[in-house]
N, C-alpha and C positions, 0 to 999 in steps of 0.2 A: 504494500500500499504506500503511495507516495506521501512524503511528509507535508506538513503545512507550508504555505508560501513563506519565503524568507522574511518578509516584513512582519507577519504575524509571529514568527519564531522570535524575532527581536523583541517585539512587544511582550510576548509571554516570558521571555528570559528576564526582562526588566521588572516584570511583576513577580519574579521569584520562582517561576515554574522551572523545574529541572527537565532539561531536554536531552534527548539522545539522537544524534551527537549534540554536544553543547553548541550554543550559538557562537559564531566567530565572525570577526570583522577586522577591518584595516583602519588605522587612525590617521596619522599625520604624514603619510608618504607624499613627497613633493611631485609636482607634475612631470618634471623631467625624468624622474625615476619610473613613474608609471608609463610614460611614453616609451622608454627604453625597454621596459618589461613587456610591453604589447606593441611590437614594431608593426608598422603598416596601418595603424589607426590614425585618423585625421582629426585632431583637436581633442580637448580635454574630455568632452562628453563621451567620445568614442573610446578613448583609452581607459577611462574610468569604468565604463560598461564592460570593456573587454577584461580588465583586471577583476572585476566582480565575478565574471563568469569563470575565468581561469582559476581563481582561488575559491570559488563556490562560497562567496561571502554572504552573510546574513545582513551585515550593516557596513556602512562606510562613513567616516567623518569627512565633512566638507567645511572648509574655512569660509565663513560668511563674508569675509573681506576679499576673497578671491574674485576677480572680475568675471569668471566663468562659473562661479558656484550656483548662481540662480539657474543657469541653463542646465547644469547637471541635475539639480534638485527637481526642476520642473519636468525633466525627462522621465521621472518616475520609473527608473530602471528596476531591476530585480531585487536590489538590496534596499534596506531601510536607510534613511538619510538622518545622520546626527549632525545638526547644524552648529558649528563651532564659532563661538563669539568670545573675543578677548574680554576678560574681566576688568574691573576698574582699577585694580591696584597697580599692576606693572606699567601701564601707560603713564600713570602719575609718577611712579618712581623714576622711570627712564627719562621723563621730560622735565623733572625738577632741576632747579639750579644746583650745580655741583654734581657729585658722583652718586651712583646707586648706593654705595655704602653710607654716604652722608644722608641720603634720603631715608634709608633704613634706620639710621640713627635717630632721625627726627621722629620716627614712630614711637620711639622710647621717651625722648626728652619732651616732645610737643605733640602728642598723638592726635590732637584735633587740628593741627596746622594744615593737614592735607584734606580736610573735609570738603572744602568747596570744589577742589579738583576731583576728588572722588565722586562727588555728586554729579559733576559734569560728565564723567566717564560712565557713570550708571545710565545717564540719559542716552549717551551714544550706544551703549550695549543694548539697552531696551529697544531702541529703534531697529537695531539689527535683528533682535529676536522677533519683533513684529513682522519684519520682512520674511523671516523664516516661516512664521505661522501662515503668512499669505501664500507660501509655496507648499503648505501642508507637509512640512517635515515631520519626521517620526520622533525626534528627540532634540533637545538643545544641550549643548556642552558649553559650560563656562570654563574657559582656559585661564587658569590663574595659579601660577607656581607659588605655593605658600610655604614650602619646606625644602630643606636639603636632606642629605643622607642622615644627618644626626637630629633632625627635628625641625620645628618651625623656624622661619627666618625672622620672626618678630615675636613680641611678647603675647602670651595668651590673652592678656587684657586688650591689646590692640586688635587681635583677631575677634574677640567677643564684642567689642564696643564699636569698632570702625569698619571691619571687613565683613563679618557675617551678616549684619543687618542689611548691608547693601547687596550682598549676594542673595539674601532672601527676597529683596525687592525684585531682582532679576528672575528668580524662580516664579514669583507671582506674575511677572510679565509674560511668562510662557503659558499661562492659563492652565489647561489640562494636559499639556504636552510634558512628558517626563524630562527632568533636567538632571544632568550629570556634571560633576566637577572634574576637570582635568588638573592634576597637579603632580609634579615630580616630588621626590623626597618622601620622607616619613611624616605623613599627615595624621597619624593615629591619634594625636592629642586633640584634634578638632573634629573627629568623626561624630561624636554626639551632637555637636553644634550644627554640623551639616545635616544630620537627620532632622533636627528641629527646624532648620531653615527650609525643609521641604525637598531636599535633594533625593533622587531615587538611587544614586550610587556614585561611584568614583572611577575614573580611569587613571591608573597610577602604576608605579613600579620603576619609572625612570630615576636613575641615580641611586637605587638601592640594590643590594645583592639578592640572591635567591632567598635566603633565610628572611631577609627584611621584607621581601614581597610576601612571603607566606604568612609572616606575622601580621602584615597589613591586611591580607585577605581575611584572616580569622577575626581580626578586629572589625572589619566591615560586616562580617556575618553577625557578629554579636550586636551590632547596631541596626540590624535589619536593613542593611544597604547591599546593593549588588556591586561587584567588582568587575572592571574590564581590564584585561591585560594578561600577563602570564608568560609572554614570549619576549625576552630581553633582546635588545639590539646587540649586546655583547655576545650572546649565544649565536646569533645569526652571523656575526663577524667571524666566529670560530669555524664556520663551515657547516656542511649538511649534517654531519654526525652530531654536532653539538646542538644544532636546531632540532633534530629528531628527539634528542633527550629532553630539550626544553618543552617540546610539544607533548611528550609522554608525561612529564611532570605536571604540566598544565591540566592534562586530561584527568590525572589522579585527583588533583584539587577540585576539578569541576564535578567529580562524582559527589562531592558534598553539597552541590547546589550553590547558586549565587555567583558563579564566575562565568563571564562571557569572554572567550579567549580572543586575544588581540595582541598586537605588538605594543611596545611601551612608548611609542611616539618618536623613536629615533631613526627610523628607516630613511635613508637618503639615496640608495642605489638600487638598480635592477638586480644586482647580485644578492643583496639582502632580501629583496622581494621573493626571489627564487628560493632562498633558504627559508623564508617565512612560509612559502607554500609547502615545503617539506615538513616544517613543524606542524602546520595544520593537518597535513595528511597523517602524520603519526598520532596526533591527538585524536582524530576521528577513528583511526584504526584501533587505537588502544581502548577507546570507550566501547566500540562495537564488540571487541574481544571480551572485555570484562562483562558486558551485558549477556553475551552468549554463554559465559561460564556460569551464570547464576542458576 
């Protein structure tokens, strides 16, 4: 019996339904890598569609700021569309007078000094979210790197008082469309706040090792959030065998439910995309094998 359409698989997975095989998708692969991975295709819509088919993807991230994003989203291909909007914090930090470290220091010394700029960026992001709703996207992703390998980049108080309320405003702007947070690093400390803000889950794993990713996965599970990720760029860079091992490990985690298998957002080349395909193949084969053994 054929499985459900990929878009409904994505929605079911975000709702916490355990699927066999687990939902899988591609996040931040750049256009030139997709073009090299799918030679002979003419333009972004064509090579995104070809990559979706070649990798049998349930979902794909599309950057709302890309000039071709609306064309791809409105094409309503086989995969669900997760509409990626930059969050308010990093545009403010990178545009502030002085360096980014100085701007981060200001979040400690004068936490309300960035309020006006943050509110301006919330309005910008909300406008892009509304554009995505008009294209009937399947999810919204707020891209906001809040942490490094060792934890948050700023104080928990700044996260609670300045960042999370604005992220909650963006979640509300998405109306009934599920909203995910993308962040590199160890964001475990703010997962309860993300749940309270209305997020459905997180895309993460960038900048953390395998053990760190697994800890983050189990933390998201405890907060009743879904996790997107499991295939690190570092594994893809080590070749097909390492990619296959990463896919197998992701499949084992996915057996617990709550994991949508994807890259960590660091793919930049066609070679990495090929290795990612091997990882997905291993994940799907491993899940089917374990189901057959029950």
